[in-house]
All heavy atoms as a GROMACS GRO file, in nm:
protein
  600
    1MET      N    1   8.256  10.036  12.427
    1MET     CA    2   8.392  10.079  12.444
    1MET      C    3   8.420  10.196  12.348
    1MET      O    4   8.383  10.193  12.232
    1MET     CB    5   8.488   9.964  12.413
    1MET     CG    6   8.632  10.001  12.427
    1MET     SD    7   8.733   9.854  12.397
    1MET     CE    8   8.886   9.933  12.364
    2THR      N    9   8.485  10.297  12.398
    2THR     CA   10   8.521  10.413  12.318
    2THR      C   11   8.644  10.383  12.233
    2THR      O   12   8.739  10.322  12.280
    2THR     CB   13   8.553  10.532  12.411
    2THR    OG1   14   8.440  10.557  12.493
    2THR    CG2   15   8.586  10.656  12.331
    3ILE      N   16   8.642  10.426  12.108
    3ILE     CA   17   8.756  10.407  12.020
    3ILE      C   18   8.860  10.514  12.052
    3ILE      O   19   8.827  10.634  12.049
    3ILE     CB   20   8.714  10.414  11.872
    3ILE    CG1   21   8.617  10.302  11.838
    3ILE    CG2   22   8.837  10.407  11.782
    3ILE    CD1   23   8.563  10.307  11.698
    4PRO      N   24   8.984  10.476  12.081
    4PRO     CA   25   9.088  10.575  12.110
    4PRO      C   26   9.111  10.667  11.991
    4PRO      O   27   9.101  10.626  11.875
    4PRO     CB   28   9.213  10.490  12.136
    4PRO     CG   29   9.161  10.356  12.174
    4PRO     CD   30   9.033  10.340  12.096
    5ARG      N   31   9.144  10.793  12.021
    5ARG     CA   32   9.165  10.896  11.919
    5ARG      C   33   9.304  10.954  11.939
    5ARG      O   34   9.335  11.002  12.047
    5ARG     CB   35   9.057  11.002  11.935
    5ARG     CG   36   9.044  11.098  11.823
    5ARG     CD   37   8.916  11.180  11.843
    5ARG     NE   38   8.897  11.270  11.733
    5ARG     CZ   39   8.919  11.401  11.738
    5ARG    NH1   40   8.960  11.456  11.851
    5ARG    NH2   41   8.901  11.476  11.632
    6LEU      N   42   9.387  10.948  11.834
    6LEU     CA   43   9.525  10.996  11.844
    6LEU      C   44   9.554  11.101  11.738
    6LEU      O   45   9.505  11.092  11.625
    6LEU     CB   46   9.623  10.880  11.823
    6LEU     CG   47   9.616  10.765  11.922
    6LEU    CD1   48   9.706  10.652  11.876
    6LEU    CD2   49   9.656  10.811  12.059
    7TYR      N   50   9.638  11.197  11.774
    7TYR     CA   51   9.682  11.300  11.680
    7TYR      C   52   9.787  11.241  11.587
    7TYR      O   53   9.885  11.180  11.631
    7TYR     CB   54   9.740  11.418  11.757
    7TYR     CG   55   9.797  11.526  11.671
    7TYR    CD1   56   9.715  11.603  11.588
    7TYR    CD2   57   9.933  11.551  11.670
    7TYR    CE1   58   9.767  11.702  11.508
    7TYR    CE2   59   9.987  11.651  11.590
    7TYR     CZ   60   9.903  11.726  11.510
    7TYR     OH   61   9.956  11.825  11.431
    8PHE      N   62   9.767  11.259  11.457
    8PHE     CA   63   9.861  11.214  11.355
    8PHE      C   64   9.859  11.320  11.245
    8PHE      O   65   9.766  11.325  11.165
    8PHE     CB   66   9.821  11.077  11.301
    8PHE     CG   67   9.922  11.015  11.207
    8PHE    CD1   68  10.041  10.966  11.256
    8PHE    CD2   69   9.898  11.008  11.072
    8PHE    CE1   70  10.136  10.909  11.171
    8PHE    CE2   71   9.990  10.951  10.985
    8PHE     CZ   72  10.110  10.902  11.035
    9PRO      N   73   9.960  11.409  11.240
    9PRO     CA   74   9.955  11.527  11.154
    9PRO      C   75   9.974  11.502  11.004
    9PRO      O   76   9.954  11.592  10.924
    9PRO     CB   77  10.068  11.614  11.208
    9PRO     CG   78  10.165  11.517  11.265
    9PRO     CD   79  10.080  11.406  11.322
   10GLU      N   80  10.008  11.382  10.963
   10GLU     CA   81  10.032  11.355  10.822
   10GLU      C   82   9.902  11.327  10.746
   10GLU      O   83   9.807  11.275  10.803
   10GLU     CB   84  10.125  11.234  10.806
   10GLU     CG   85  10.263  11.256  10.867
   10GLU     CD   86  10.349  11.131  10.860
   10GLU    OE1   87  10.326  11.046  10.771
   10GLU    OE2   88  10.438  11.120  10.943
   11LYS      N   89   9.902  11.362  10.618
   11LYS     CA   90   9.787  11.333  10.533
   11LYS      C   91   9.780  11.183  10.508
   11LYS      O   92   9.881  11.119  10.482
   11LYS     CB   93   9.803  11.406  10.400
   11LYS     CG   94   9.687  11.388  10.307
   11LYS     CD   95   9.707  11.464  10.178
   11LYS     CE   96   9.593  11.433  10.083
   11LYS     NZ   97   9.611  11.498   9.954
   12VAL      N   98   9.659  11.127  10.518
   12VAL     CA   99   9.640  10.983  10.494
   12VAL      C  100   9.525  10.963  10.397
   12VAL      O  101   9.438  11.048  10.382
   12VAL     CB  102   9.612  10.906  10.626
   12VAL    CG1  103   9.729  10.915  10.720
   12VAL    CG2  104   9.486  10.954  10.692
   13GLU      N  105   9.525  10.849  10.331
   13GLU     CA  106   9.418  10.811  10.239
   13GLU      C  107   9.373  10.669  10.272
   13GLU      O  108   9.451  10.588  10.322
   13GLU     CB  109   9.466  10.816  10.094
   13GLU     CG  110   9.502  10.955  10.044
   13GLU     CD  111   9.386  11.052  10.043
   13GLU    OE1  112   9.270  11.008  10.026
   13GLU    OE2  113   9.411  11.173  10.059
   14LYS      N  114   9.248  10.639  10.241
   14LYS     CA  115   9.193  10.506  10.266
   14LYS      C  116   9.278  10.401  10.193
   14LYS      O  117   9.318  10.420  10.079
   14LYS     CB  118   9.049  10.499  10.216
   14LYS     CG  119   8.983  10.367  10.244
   14LYS     CD  120   8.840  10.367  10.197
   14LYS     CE  121   8.779  10.229  10.218
   14LYS     NZ  122   8.642  10.222  10.169
   15GLY      N  123   9.308  10.292  10.262
   15GLY     CA  124   9.385  10.182  10.206
   15GLY      C  125   9.534  10.191  10.234
   15GLY      O  126   9.605  10.092  10.220
   16GLU      N  127   9.583  10.308  10.274
   16GLU     CA  128   9.725  10.322  10.305
   16GLU      C  129   9.759  10.257  10.438
   16GLU      O  130   9.674  10.244  10.526
   16GLU     CB  131   9.764  10.471  10.316
   16GLU     CG  132   9.762  10.546  10.190
   16GLU     CD  133   9.805  10.690  10.208
   16GLU    OE1  134   9.796  10.745  10.320
   16GLU    OE2  135   9.847  10.749  10.109
   17ARG      N  136   9.884  10.218  10.450
   17ARG     CA  137   9.938  10.173  10.579
   17ARG      C  138  10.034  10.279  10.628
   17ARG      O  139  10.113  10.332  10.550
   17ARG     CB  140  10.007  10.038  10.565
   17ARG     CG  141   9.907   9.927  10.543
   17ARG     CD  142   9.967   9.793  10.560
   17ARG     NE  143   9.861   9.693  10.544
   17ARG     CZ  144   9.866   9.573  10.594
   17ARG    NH1  145   9.972   9.534  10.662
   17ARG    NH2  146   9.767   9.488  10.577
   18ARG      N  147  10.029  10.309  10.756
   18ARG     CA  148  10.115  10.409  10.817
   18ARG      C  149  10.183  10.351  10.940
   18ARG      O  150  10.131  10.260  11.004
   18ARG     CB  151  10.036  10.533  10.858
   18ARG     CG  152   9.985  10.612  10.739
   18ARG     CD  153  10.102  10.653  10.651
   18ARG     NE  154  10.062  10.729  10.538
   18ARG     CZ  155  10.093  10.856  10.519
   18ARG    NH1  156  10.163  10.920  10.608
   18ARG    NH2  157  10.053  10.917  10.410
   19VAL      N  158  10.298  10.406  10.972
   19VAL     CA  159  10.376  10.362  11.087
   19VAL      C  160  10.368  10.466  11.197
   19VAL      O  161  10.394  10.584  11.174
   19VAL     CB  162  10.524  10.339  11.046
   19VAL    CG1  163  10.607  10.300  11.167
   19VAL    CG2  164  10.533  10.234  10.937
   20LEU      N  165  10.329  10.422  11.315
   20LEU     CA  166  10.328  10.507  11.434
   20LEU      C  167  10.437  10.456  11.527
   20LEU      O  168  10.450  10.335  11.546
   20LEU     CB  169  10.193  10.500  11.505
   20LEU     CG  170  10.068  10.527  11.422
   20LEU    CD1  171   9.945  10.504  11.506
   20LEU    CD2  172  10.069  10.666  11.365
   21GLY      N  173  10.512  10.544  11.586
   21GLY     CA  174  10.619  10.500  11.674
   21GLY      C  175  10.629  10.586  11.799
   21GLY      O  176  10.540  10.665  11.830
   22GLY      N  177  10.738  10.572  11.868
   22GLY     CA  178  10.768  10.654  11.985
   22GLY      C  179  10.661  10.650  12.092
   22GLY      O  180  10.623  10.544  12.140
   23GLU      N  181  10.613  10.770  12.128
   23GLU     CA  182  10.514  10.781  12.234
   23GLU      C  183  10.383  10.711  12.198
   23GLU      O  184  10.317  10.655  12.285
   23GLU     CB  185  10.488  10.928  12.266
   23GLU     CG  186  10.606  10.997  12.331
   23GLU     CD  187  10.578  11.143  12.360
   23GLU    OE1  188  10.462  11.187  12.346
   23GLU    OE2  189  10.673  11.212  12.397
   24ASN      N  190  10.345  10.716  12.071
   24ASN     CA  191  10.222  10.647  12.029
   24ASN      C  192  10.233  10.497  12.053
   24ASN      O  193  10.138  10.433  12.097
   24ASN     CB  194  10.190  10.674  11.882
   24ASN     CG  195  10.132  10.812  11.861
   24ASN    OD1  196  10.064  10.866  11.946
   24ASN    ND2  197  10.162  10.869  11.747
   25LEU      N  198  10.348  10.439  12.024
   25LEU     CA  199  10.369  10.296  12.047
   25LEU      C  200  10.351  10.262  12.195
   25LEU      O  201  10.275  10.173  12.229
   25LEU     CB  202  10.508  10.253  12.000
   25LEU     CG  203  10.551  10.111  12.040
   25LEU    CD1  204  10.461  10.007  11.974
   25LEU    CD2  205  10.696  10.087  12.004
   26HIS      N  206  10.418  10.336  12.281
   26HIS     CA  207  10.406  10.310  12.425
   26HIS      C  208  10.262  10.326  12.472
   26HIS      O  209  10.210  10.240  12.544
   26HIS     CB  210  10.497  10.405  12.503
   26HIS     CG  211  10.473  10.400  12.651
   26HIS    ND1  212  10.516  10.296  12.730
   26HIS    CD2  213  10.406  10.484  12.733
   26HIS    CE1  214  10.478  10.317  12.854
   26HIS    NE2  215  10.410  10.430  12.859
   27TYR      N  216  10.198  10.435  12.430
   27TYR     CA  217  10.061  10.462  12.474
   27TYR      C  218   9.964  10.352  12.428
   27TYR      O  219   9.884  10.302  12.507
   27TYR     CB  220  10.017  10.598  12.420
   27TYR     CG  221   9.880  10.641  12.464
   27TYR    CD1  222   9.852  10.669  12.597
   27TYR    CD2  223   9.777  10.656  12.372
   27TYR    CE1  224   9.726  10.708  12.638
   27TYR    CE2  225   9.651  10.695  12.412
   27TYR     CZ  226   9.627  10.721  12.545
   27TYR     OH  227   9.500  10.760  12.585
   28MET      N  228   9.975  10.314  12.302
   28MET     CA  229   9.883  10.214  12.248
   28MET      C  230   9.907  10.075  12.306
   28MET      O  231   9.813  10.003  12.338
   28MET     CB  232   9.896  10.209  12.096
   28MET     CG  233   9.847  10.335  12.028
   28MET     SD  234   9.891  10.345  11.854
   28MET     CE  235   9.794  10.210  11.789
   29LYS      N  236  10.033  10.037  12.321
   29LYS     CA  237  10.066   9.902  12.366
   29LYS      C  238  10.060   9.886  12.517
   29LYS      O  239  10.002   9.790  12.567
   29LYS     CB  240  10.205   9.865  12.314
   29LYS     CG  241  10.240   9.720  12.332
   29LYS     CD  242  10.370   9.688  12.263
   29LYS     CE  243  10.401   9.540  12.271
   29LYS     NZ  244  10.525   9.505  12.201
   30SER      N  245  10.119   9.980  12.590
   30SER     CA  246  10.131   9.964  12.735
   30SER      C  247  10.020  10.028  12.816
   30SER      O  248   9.979   9.974  12.919
   30SER     CB  249  10.266  10.020  12.781
   30SER     OG  250  10.371   9.952  12.717
   31VAL      N  251   9.971  10.143  12.771
   31VAL     CA  252   9.866  10.213  12.846
   31VAL      C  253   9.728  10.161  12.807
   31VAL      O  254   9.649  10.120  12.892
   31VAL     CB  255   9.877  10.365  12.828
   31VAL    CG1  256   9.763  10.436  12.900
   31VAL    CG2  257  10.012  10.416  12.877
   32LEU      N  258   9.698  10.166  12.677
   32LEU     CA  259   9.566  10.121  12.630
   32LEU      C  260   9.557   9.970  12.612
   32LEU      O  261   9.448   9.916  12.601
   32LEU     CB  262   9.532  10.189  12.497
   32LEU     CG  263   9.518  10.341  12.501
   32LEU    CD1  264   9.494  10.395  12.362
   32LEU    CD2  265   9.406  10.382  12.595
   33ARG      N  266   9.673   9.903  12.607
   33ARG     CA  267   9.680   9.759  12.588
   33ARG      C  268   9.606   9.713  12.461
   33ARG      O  269   9.531   9.616  12.461
   33ARG     CB  270   9.631   9.684  12.711
   33ARG     CG  271   9.716   9.714  12.832
   33ARG     CD  272   9.667   9.637  12.952
   33ARG     NE  273   9.737   9.680  13.070
   33ARG     CZ  274   9.843   9.616  13.122
   33ARG    NH1  275   9.888   9.508  13.065
   33ARG    NH2  276   9.902   9.662  13.230
   34MET      N  277   9.631   9.788  12.355
   34MET     CA  278   9.569   9.755  12.226
   34MET      C  279   9.641   9.636  12.164
   34MET      O  280   9.756   9.607  12.196
   34MET     CB  281   9.572   9.876  12.134
   34MET     CG  282   9.492   9.993  12.189
   34MET     SD  283   9.490  10.135  12.079
   34MET     CE  284   9.356  10.083  11.970
   35ARG      N  285   9.572   9.569  12.074
   35ARG     CA  286   9.626   9.450  12.007
   35ARG      C  287   9.599   9.458  11.857
   35ARG      O  288   9.520   9.540  11.811
   35ARG     CB  289   9.559   9.326  12.063
   35ARG     CG  290   9.581   9.308  12.213
   35ARG     CD  291   9.536   9.171  12.258
   35ARG     NE  292   9.548   9.155  12.400
   35ARG     CZ  293   9.660   9.127  12.464
   35ARG    NH1  294   9.772   9.114  12.398
   35ARG    NH2  295   9.664   9.112  12.595
   36ASN      N  296   9.661   9.368  11.782
   36ASN     CA  297   9.635   9.359  11.639
   36ASN      C  298   9.485   9.344  11.617
   36ASN      O  299   9.418   9.268  11.688
   36ASN     CB  300   9.708   9.240  11.577
   36ASN     CG  301   9.857   9.257  11.576
   36ASN    OD1  302   9.909   9.367  11.590
   36ASN    ND2  303   9.929   9.148  11.558
   37GLY      N  304   9.433   9.416  11.519
   37GLY     CA  305   9.290   9.410  11.489
   37GLY      C  306   9.207   9.516  11.558
   37GLY      O  307   9.092   9.538  11.519
   38ASP      N  308   9.262   9.584  11.659
   38ASP     CA  309   9.188   9.690  11.727
   38ASP      C  310   9.177   9.813  11.636
   38ASP      O  311   9.263   9.837  11.552
   38ASP     CB  312   9.256   9.731  11.857
   38ASP     CG  313   9.238   9.628  11.968
   38ASP    OD1  314   9.156   9.535  11.952
   38ASP    OD2  315   9.307   9.641  12.072
   39ARG      N  316   9.071   9.890  11.657
   39ARG     CA  317   9.048  10.011  11.579
   39ARG      C  318   9.084  10.135  11.660
   39ARG      O  319   9.074  10.135  11.782
   39ARG     CB  320   8.902  10.020  11.536
   39ARG     CG  321   8.866   9.909  11.440
   39ARG     CD  322   8.725   9.926  11.386
   39ARG     NE  323   8.694   9.820  11.293
   39ARG     CZ  324   8.717   9.826  11.162
   39ARG    NH1  325   8.770   9.932  11.109
   39ARG    NH2  326   8.685   9.724  11.084
   40LEU      N  327   9.123  10.241  11.588
   40LEU     CA  328   9.150  10.370  11.650
   40LEU      C  329   9.119  10.478  11.550
   40LEU      O  330   9.103  10.451  11.430
   40LEU     CB  331   9.295  10.380  11.697
   40LEU     CG  332   9.402  10.379  11.589
   40LEU    CD1  333   9.516  10.470  11.632
   40LEU    CD2  334   9.454  10.238  11.571
   41LEU      N  335   9.106  10.601  11.599
   41LEU     CA  336   9.082  10.716  11.513
   41LEU      C  337   9.208  10.801  11.511
   41LEU      O  338   9.269  10.825  11.615
   41LEU     CB  339   8.965  10.798  11.564
   41LEU     CG  340   8.830  10.727  11.567
   41LEU    CD1  341   8.725  10.816  11.632
   41LEU    CD2  342   8.787  10.688  11.427
   42LEU      N  343   9.247  10.847  11.393
   42LEU     CA  344   9.359  10.938  11.377
   42LEU      C  345   9.304  11.072  11.329
   42LEU      O  346   9.225  11.075  11.234
   42LEU     CB  347   9.459  10.885  11.274
   42LEU     CG  348   9.522  10.749  11.302
   42LEU    CD1  349   9.612  10.709  11.186
   42LEU    CD2  350   9.601  10.751  11.432
   43PHE      N  351   9.340  11.182  11.395
   43PHE     CA  352   9.296  11.313  11.349
   43PHE      C  353   9.419  11.399  11.324
   43PHE      O  354   9.522  11.384  11.388
   43PHE     CB  355   9.202  11.378  11.451
   43PHE     CG  356   9.266  11.423  11.578
   43PHE    CD1  357   9.306  11.555  11.594
   43PHE    CD2  358   9.288  11.334  11.682
   43PHE    CE1  359   9.365  11.598  11.712
   43PHE    CE2  360   9.346  11.375  11.800
   43PHE     CZ  361   9.386  11.508  11.816
   44ASP      N  362   9.406  11.488  11.223
   44ASP     CA  363   9.522  11.568  11.184
   44ASP      C  364   9.520  11.711  11.236
   44ASP      O  365   9.613  11.787  11.212
   44ASP     CB  366   9.540  11.567  11.032
   44ASP     CG  367   9.428  11.636  10.957
   44ASP    OD1  368   9.337  11.694  11.021
   44ASP    OD2  369   9.432  11.633  10.833
   45GLY      N  370   9.414  11.752  11.303
   45GLY     CA  371   9.406  11.888  11.356
   45GLY      C  372   9.366  11.990  11.251
   45GLY      O  373   9.357  12.108  11.279
   46ALA      N  374   9.344  11.946  11.127
   46ALA     CA  375   9.306  12.036  11.018
   46ALA      C  376   9.171  11.998  10.958
   46ALA      O  377   9.140  12.037  10.847
   46ALA     CB  378   9.414  12.035  10.910
   47GLY      N  379   9.094  11.919  11.030
   47GLY     CA  380   8.960  11.886  10.985
   47GLY      C  381   8.938  11.746  10.933
   47GLY      O  382   8.827  11.713  10.894
   48CYS      N  383   9.040  11.663  10.929
   48CYS     CA  384   9.022  11.526  10.880
   48CYS      C  385   9.039  11.426  10.994
   48CYS      O  386   9.126  11.443  11.080
   48CYS     CB  387   9.123  11.493  10.771
   48CYS     SG  388   9.090  11.579  10.618
   49GLU      N  389   8.956  11.325  10.991
   49GLU     CA  390   8.965  11.217  11.088
   49GLU      C  391   8.957  11.085  11.011
   49GLU      O  392   8.877  11.073  10.919
   49GLU     CB  393   8.852  11.227  11.189
   49GLU     CG  394   8.860  11.125  11.299
   49GLU     CD  395   8.757  11.152  11.407
   49GLU    OE1  396   8.640  11.119  11.385
   49GLU    OE2  397   8.795  11.208  11.511
   50SER      N  398   9.040  10.991  11.048
   50SER     CA  399   9.046  10.863  10.979
   50SER      C  400   9.036  10.748  11.078
   50SER      O  401   9.096  10.754  11.185
   50SER     CB  402   9.177  10.850  10.902
   50SER     OG  403   9.191  10.957  10.812
   51GLU      N  404   8.962  10.646  11.039
   51GLU     CA  405   8.955  10.525  11.120
   51GLU      C  406   9.065  10.432  11.071
   51GLU      O  407   9.083  10.413  10.951
   51GLU     CB  408   8.819  10.458  11.105
   51GLU     CG  409   8.802  10.340  11.198
   51GLU     CD  410   8.662  10.283  11.192
   51GLU    OE1  411   8.568  10.353  11.153
   51GLU    OE2  412   8.649  10.164  11.227
   52ALA      N  413   9.139  10.377  11.165
   52ALA     CA  414   9.250  10.288  11.130
   52ALA      C  415   9.238  10.157  11.206
   52ALA      O  416   9.177  10.151  11.313
   52ALA     CB  417   9.384  10.356  11.163
   53LEU      N  418   9.299  10.055  11.150
   53LEU     CA  419   9.299   9.921  11.207
   53LEU      C  420   9.444   9.882  11.234
   53LEU      O  421   9.529   9.897  11.146
   53LEU     CB  422   9.237   9.825  11.106
   53LEU     CG  423   9.216   9.680  11.147
   53LEU    CD1  424   9.113   9.672  11.258
   53LEU    CD2  425   9.169   9.600  11.027
   54ILE      N  426   9.474   9.836  11.354
   54ILE     CA  427   9.610   9.795  11.386
   54ILE      C  428   9.640   9.665  11.314
   54ILE      O  429   9.569   9.566  11.330
   54ILE     CB  430   9.630   9.777  11.538
   54ILE    CG1  431   9.608   9.909  11.610
   54ILE    CG2  432   9.770   9.721  11.567
   54ILE    CD1  433   9.609   9.898  11.761
   55ARG      N  434   9.745   9.667  11.234
   55ARG     CA  435   9.785   9.549  11.159
   55ARG      C  436   9.900   9.475  11.225
   55ARG      O  437   9.907   9.353  11.218
   55ARG     CB  438   9.824   9.587  11.015
   55ARG     CG  439   9.707   9.630  10.932
   55ARG     CD  440   9.611   9.515  10.918
   55ARG     NE  441   9.501   9.550  10.829
   55ARG     CZ  442   9.394   9.477  10.818
   55ARG    NH1  443   9.379   9.369  10.888
   55ARG    NH2  444   9.298   9.514  10.736
   56GLU      N  445   9.994   9.550  11.288
   56GLU     CA  446  10.111   9.482  11.345
   56GLU      C  447  10.182   9.572  11.446
   56GLU      O  448  10.199   9.691  11.423
   56GLU     CB  449  10.207   9.446  11.232
   56GLU     CG  450  10.331   9.374  11.276
   56GLU     CD  451  10.425   9.344  11.159
   56GLU    OE1  452  10.390   9.370  11.043
   56GLU    OE2  453  10.534   9.295  11.187
   57PHE      N  454  10.225   9.511  11.554
   57PHE     CA  455  10.315   9.576  11.649
   57PHE      C  456  10.455   9.522  11.624
   57PHE      O  457  10.472   9.401  11.610
   57PHE     CB  458  10.277   9.542  11.794
   57PHE     CG  459  10.162   9.622  11.847
   57PHE    CD1  460  10.034   9.571  11.848
   57PHE    CD2  461  10.183   9.749  11.898
   57PHE    CE1  462   9.927   9.643  11.897
   57PHE    CE2  463  10.077   9.824  11.950
   57PHE     CZ  464   9.949   9.771  11.948
   58THR      N  465  10.553   9.610  11.616
   58THR     CA  466  10.692   9.568  11.610
   58THR      C  467  10.760   9.622  11.734
   58THR      O  468  10.697   9.688  11.817
   58THR     CB  469  10.763   9.621  11.483
   58THR    OG1  470  10.777   9.763  11.493
   58THR    CG2  471  10.686   9.584  11.356
   59ALA      N  472  10.889   9.598  11.748
   59ALA     CA  473  10.962   9.646  11.866
   59ALA      C  474  10.964   9.799  11.874
   59ALA      O  475  10.968   9.855  11.983
   59ALA     CB  476  11.104   9.593  11.864
   60ARG      N  477  10.958   9.867  11.759
   60ARG     CA  478  10.972  10.012  11.758
   60ARG      C  479  10.854  10.087  11.697
   60ARG      O  480  10.857  10.210  11.689
   60ARG     CB  481  11.098  10.052  11.683
   60ARG     CG  482  11.221  10.007  11.755
   60ARG     CD  483  11.342  10.060  11.690
   60ARG     NE  484  11.459  10.021  11.769
   60ARG     CZ  485  11.582  10.038  11.730
   60ARG    NH1  486  11.607  10.092  11.614
   60ARG    NH2  487  11.680   9.999  11.807
   61SER      N  488  10.752  10.017  11.652
   61SER     CA  489  10.643  10.086  11.586
   61SER      C  490  10.514  10.005  11.586
   61SER      O  491  10.512   9.889  11.623
   61SER     CB  492  10.682  10.119  11.441
   61SER     OG  493  10.699  10.000  11.368
   62VAL      N  494  10.408  10.073  11.543
   62VAL     CA  495  10.278  10.011  11.521
   62VAL      C  496  10.241  10.040  11.376
   62VAL      O  497  10.248  10.155  11.332
   62VAL     CB  498  10.169  10.072  11.612
   62VAL    CG1  499  10.036  10.004  11.588
   62VAL    CG2  500  10.208  10.064  11.757
   63ILE      N  501  10.202   9.939  11.303
   63ILE     CA  502  10.159   9.959  11.164
   63ILE      C  503  10.007   9.955  11.162
   63ILE      O  504   9.946   9.859  11.211
   63ILE     CB  505  10.219   9.850  11.072
   63ILE    CG1  506  10.371   9.859  11.077
   63ILE    CG2  507  10.166   9.866  10.930
   63ILE    CD1  508  10.442   9.743  11.014
   64VAL      N  509   9.949  10.062  11.108
   64VAL     CA  510   9.803  10.070  11.100
   64VAL      C  511   9.762  10.086  10.954
   64VAL      O  512   9.837  10.138  10.871
   64VAL     CB  513   9.747  10.188  11.183
   64VAL    CG1  514   9.782  10.172  11.330
   64VAL    CG2  515   9.794  10.322  11.131
   65GLU      N  516   9.642  10.039  10.924
   65GLU     CA  517   9.584  10.055  10.790
   65GLU      C  518   9.464  10.147  10.800
   65GLU      O  519   9.377  10.129  10.886
   65GLU     CB  520   9.540   9.920  10.734
   65GLU     CG  521   9.482   9.930  10.595
   65GLU     CD  522   9.441   9.796  10.538
   65GLU    OE1  523   9.480   9.692  10.594
   65GLU    OE2  524   9.370   9.796  10.437
   66ILE      N  525   9.459  10.247  10.713
   66ILE     CA  526   9.348  10.341  10.711
   66ILE      C  527   9.230  10.272  10.643
   66ILE      O  528   9.239  10.230  10.528
   66ILE     CB  529   9.385  10.471  10.636
   66ILE    CG1  530   9.516  10.530  10.689
   66ILE    CG2  531   9.270  10.571  10.642
   66ILE    CD1  532   9.520  10.559  10.836
   67VAL      N  533   9.118  10.260  10.715
   67VAL     CA  534   9.002  10.190  10.660
   67VAL      C  535   8.887  10.285  10.626
   67VAL      O  536   8.795  10.248  10.553
   67VAL     CB  537   8.952  10.078  10.755
   67VAL    CG1  538   9.056   9.968  10.766
   67VAL    CG2  539   8.916  10.132  10.891
   68LYS      N  540   8.893  10.408  10.677
   68LYS     CA  541   8.786  10.504  10.650
   68LYS      C  542   8.841  10.644  10.676
   68LYS      O  543   8.912  10.667  10.772
   68LYS     CB  544   8.668  10.476  10.742
   68LYS     CG  545   8.547  10.562  10.719
   68LYS     CD  546   8.436  10.517  10.813
   68LYS     CE  547   8.312  10.601  10.795
   68LYS     NZ  548   8.208  10.563  10.892
   69LYS      N  549   8.806  10.738  10.586
   69LYS     CA  550   8.850  10.876  10.603
   69LYS      C  551   8.732  10.968  10.579
   69LYS      O  552   8.656  10.948  10.485
   69LYS     CB  553   8.961  10.909  10.503
   69LYS     CG  554   9.011  11.051  10.515
   69LYS     CD  555   9.118  11.081  10.414
   69LYS     CE  556   9.157  11.227  10.424
   69LYS     NZ  557   9.252  11.266  10.322
   70GLU      N  558   8.719  11.068  10.667
   70GLU     CA  559   8.612  11.165  10.647
   70GLU      C  560   8.651  11.298  10.707
   70GLU      O  561   8.735  11.306  10.796
   70GLU     CB  562   8.479  11.116  10.704
   70GLU     CG  563   8.482  11.076  10.849
   70GLU     CD  564   8.350  11.015  10.891
   70GLU    OE1  565   8.313  10.909  10.837
   70GLU    OE2  566   8.286  11.073  10.978
   71GLU      N  567   8.587  11.402  10.656
   71GLU     CA  568   8.609  11.536  10.708
   71GLU      C  569   8.536  11.546  10.842
   71GLU      O  570   8.427  11.494  10.859
   71GLU     CB  571   8.550  11.642  10.612
   71GLU     CG  572   8.614  11.640  10.476
   71GLU     CD  573   8.761  11.682  10.476
   71GLU    OE1  574   8.795  11.774  10.552
   71GLU    OE2  575   8.838  11.620  10.403
   72GLU      N  576   8.600  11.612  10.937
   72GLU     CA  577   8.537  11.631  11.067
   72GLU      C  578   8.420  11.729  11.052
   72GLU      O  579   8.427  11.824  10.975
   72GLU     CB  580   8.636  11.686  11.170
   72GLU     CG  581   8.736  11.585  11.214
   72GLU     CD  582   8.830  11.640  11.320
   72GLU    OE1  583   8.861  11.759  11.317
   72GLU    OE2  584   8.870  11.561  11.404
   73LYS      N  585   8.318  11.705  11.128
   73LYS     CA  586   8.203  11.794  11.128
   73LYS      C  587   8.227  11.903  11.231
   73LYS      O  588   8.255  11.875  11.347
   73LYS     CB  589   8.076  11.716  11.160
   73LYS     CG  590   8.046  11.612  11.054
   73LYS     CD  591   7.936  11.519  11.101
   73LYS     CE  592   7.907  11.416  10.997
   73LYS     NZ  593   8.001  11.307  10.994
   74THR      N  594   8.218  12.027  11.189
   74THR     CA  595   8.241  12.139  11.283
   74THR      C  596   8.114  12.208  11.320
   74THR      O  597   8.014  12.196  11.260
   74THR     CB  598   8.338  12.241  11.221
   74THR    OG1  599   8.286  12.285  11.097
   74THR    CG2  600   8.476  12.182  11.203
   0.00000   0.00000   0.00000
């Protein structure tokens, strides 16, 4: 199974938790049917990509924890 990759323009660090909402929430929950514990990749468009783990879905957001961060290979 391919790990979904989403654009997230904010700087992140390993161990941080971040909140994704709006279109990302709909896409992850309703289209991809992701669940707590699923992994995804977040990229910032400036050369960094981070692996994240879904920790919680709420009514308006998804909380993810950054578990790995690395520079993209060009």
